[in-house]
C-alpha positions as CSV (number, residue, x, y, z in Angstrom):
1,M,-2.6,-15.4,-80.6
2,T,0.1,-18.5,-80.6
3,L,3.1,-17.3,-79.0
4,K,5.4,-17.1,-82.1
5,E,2.7,-14.3,-83.7
6,S,3.4,-12.5,-80.4
7,I,6.7,-12.5,-80.6
8,Q,6.4,-11.4,-84.3
9,N,4.2,-8.4,-83.5
10,D,6.7,-7.2,-80.7
11,I,9.3,-7.5,-83.5
12,K,7.1,-5.0,-85.6
13,N,6.5,-2.8,-82.2
14,A,9.9,-2.3,-81.8
15,M,11.3,-2.0,-84.9
16,K,8.5,1.2,-85.0
17,Q,9.9,2.0,-81.9
18,K,13.8,1.8,-83.2
19,D,14.7,-0.7,-80.3
20,Q,17.2,-2.4,-82.1
21,F,18.5,-4.7,-79.6
22,K,15.1,-5.7,-78.4
23,V,14.9,-6.3,-82.5
24,D,18.1,-8.7,-82.5
25,T,16.8,-9.9,-79.5
26,L,13.6,-11.1,-80.7
27,R,14.6,-11.9,-84.1
28,M,17.4,-14.0,-82.6
29,A,14.5,-16.1,-80.7
30,M,13.0,-16.3,-83.7
31,S,15.1,-17.5,-85.8
32,E,16.0,-20.4,-83.0
33,I,12.2,-21.5,-83.3
34,R,12.4,-21.7,-87.3
35,K,15.4,-23.6,-87.0
36,G,13.9,-25.9,-85.0
37,E,10.6,-26.0,-87.0
38,I,12.5,-26.6,-90.1
39,D,14.5,-29.5,-88.0
40,S,11.6,-31.2,-87.2
41,R,9.7,-30.7,-90.0
42,K,6.6,-29.1,-88.5
43,D,5.0,-26.0,-86.7
44,F,6.0,-25.8,-83.1
45,T,3.2,-25.1,-80.3
46,D,3.4,-22.4,-77.6
47,D,5.0,-25.0,-75.7
48,E,8.0,-26.2,-78.3
49,V,7.8,-22.3,-78.3
50,I,8.5,-21.8,-74.8
51,K,11.1,-24.7,-74.6
52,V,13.1,-23.2,-77.4
53,I,13.0,-20.1,-74.8
54,K,13.7,-21.6,-71.8
55,K,17.2,-23.0,-73.6
56,G,18.2,-19.6,-75.5
57,V,17.5,-18.0,-71.4
58,K,19.8,-21.0,-70.0
59,T,22.7,-20.4,-72.8
60,R,22.4,-16.7,-71.5
61,E,22.9,-17.5,-68.0
62,D,25.7,-19.9,-68.7
63,A,27.5,-16.9,-70.7
64,I,27.0,-14.5,-67.8
65,E,28.9,-16.4,-65.6
66,M,31.3,-17.3,-67.9
67,F,31.7,-13.5,-68.3
68,K,31.8,-12.5,-64.9
69,Q,35.1,-15.0,-64.6
70,G,36.5,-13.3,-67.1
71,S,35.7,-9.5,-65.8
72,R,33.5,-8.9,-68.7
73,N,30.8,-6.9,-67.4
74,D,29.3,-5.5,-70.6
75,L,28.7,-8.5,-72.4
76,V,27.0,-9.7,-68.2
77,E,25.0,-6.6,-68.9
78,K,23.8,-7.2,-72.2
79,E,23.0,-11.0,-71.8
80,S,21.4,-9.8,-68.7
81,K,18.9,-7.4,-71.2
82,E,18.6,-10.3,-73.2
83,I,17.2,-12.2,-70.9
84,E,14.4,-9.8,-69.5
85,I,13.3,-9.5,-72.8
86,L,12.8,-13.2,-73.3
87,R,11.8,-14.3,-69.7
88,K,8.3,-12.1,-70.9
89,Y,7.5,-14.8,-73.2
90,L,8.4,-17.6,-70.8
91,P,4.9,-18.6,-68.1
92,A,5.3,-17.6,-64.4
93,Q,7.8,-20.0,-62.4
94,L,7.0,-21.8,-59.4
95,S,8.1,-20.9,-55.8
96,I,10.4,-22.9,-54.1
97,A,7.8,-24.1,-51.6
98,E,5.6,-24.7,-54.2
99,I,7.9,-26.9,-56.0
100,E,8.9,-28.9,-52.8
101,K,5.0,-29.6,-52.0
102,I,4.8,-30.8,-55.4
103,V,8.1,-32.9,-55.4
104,I,7.4,-34.3,-52.0
105,D,3.3,-35.0,-53.5
106,A,5.3,-36.6,-56.7
107,I,7.8,-39.0,-54.2
108,A,4.3,-40.0,-52.0
109,E,2.2,-41.0,-55.2
110,L,5.0,-42.7,-56.6
111,N,6.2,-44.5,-53.6
112,A,10.1,-43.1,-54.1
113,S,12.5,-44.4,-51.4
114,A,16.1,-44.0,-52.7
115,P,18.2,-41.5,-54.5
116,K,18.0,-43.8,-57.4
117,D,14.1,-43.0,-57.8
118,I,14.7,-39.3,-58.5
119,G,14.7,-39.7,-62.5
120,I,11.2,-41.3,-62.2
121,V,10.1,-38.4,-59.6
122,M,12.2,-35.7,-62.3
123,R,10.0,-37.0,-65.3
124,H,6.4,-36.8,-63.7
125,V,6.8,-33.6,-62.0
126,M,8.1,-32.3,-65.8
127,Q,5.7,-33.7,-67.3
128,K,2.9,-32.5,-65.3
129,H,4.8,-28.8,-64.9
130,G,7.7,-28.5,-67.3
131,S,7.2,-25.1,-68.3
132,Q,6.4,-23.7,-65.0
133,I,9.7,-25.5,-63.4
134,D,13.6,-25.4,-63.3
135,G,14.4,-29.0,-63.9
136,K,17.7,-28.0,-61.9
137,T,15.6,-26.8,-58.6
138,V,13.4,-30.1,-59.7
139,Q,16.5,-32.6,-59.1
140,E,17.9,-30.6,-55.9
141,I,14.9,-31.1,-54.3
142,A,14.3,-34.6,-55.1
143,R,18.2,-35.4,-54.1
144,L,17.4,-34.0,-50.9
145,K,14.5,-35.7,-50.3
146,L,15.4,-38.9,-51.5
147,S,18.5,-39.3,-49.7
């Protein structure tokens, strides 16, 4: 079963359980996936669906920061629940120690030695482990190791 099918099945189950919040969240995710498919004129693979979901999680995390600054705890809670629902469809993320080891290995493999090589290291790491690693974390670790 593909990730899209899994999301659609979960929408049906949430409708049966009358969990309107989950239905709304998953429908929003599916609409973003469909929009991407229409724009690219092809059906998305699981990796592409994961990218869309990651983007949705990132958007909500940014919104949480803004809502915290505006003291809107009700909206912070709503966005947090949406993130919790969406994260179920993402692969397990690697720990900081594992990411650090991957970055160190990539630096050694690519013979990177200066801060200008961060982009090369990031591209290499993200191609191999993209769905399991947060790009911001990779960038921070690469910056520390190469400076």
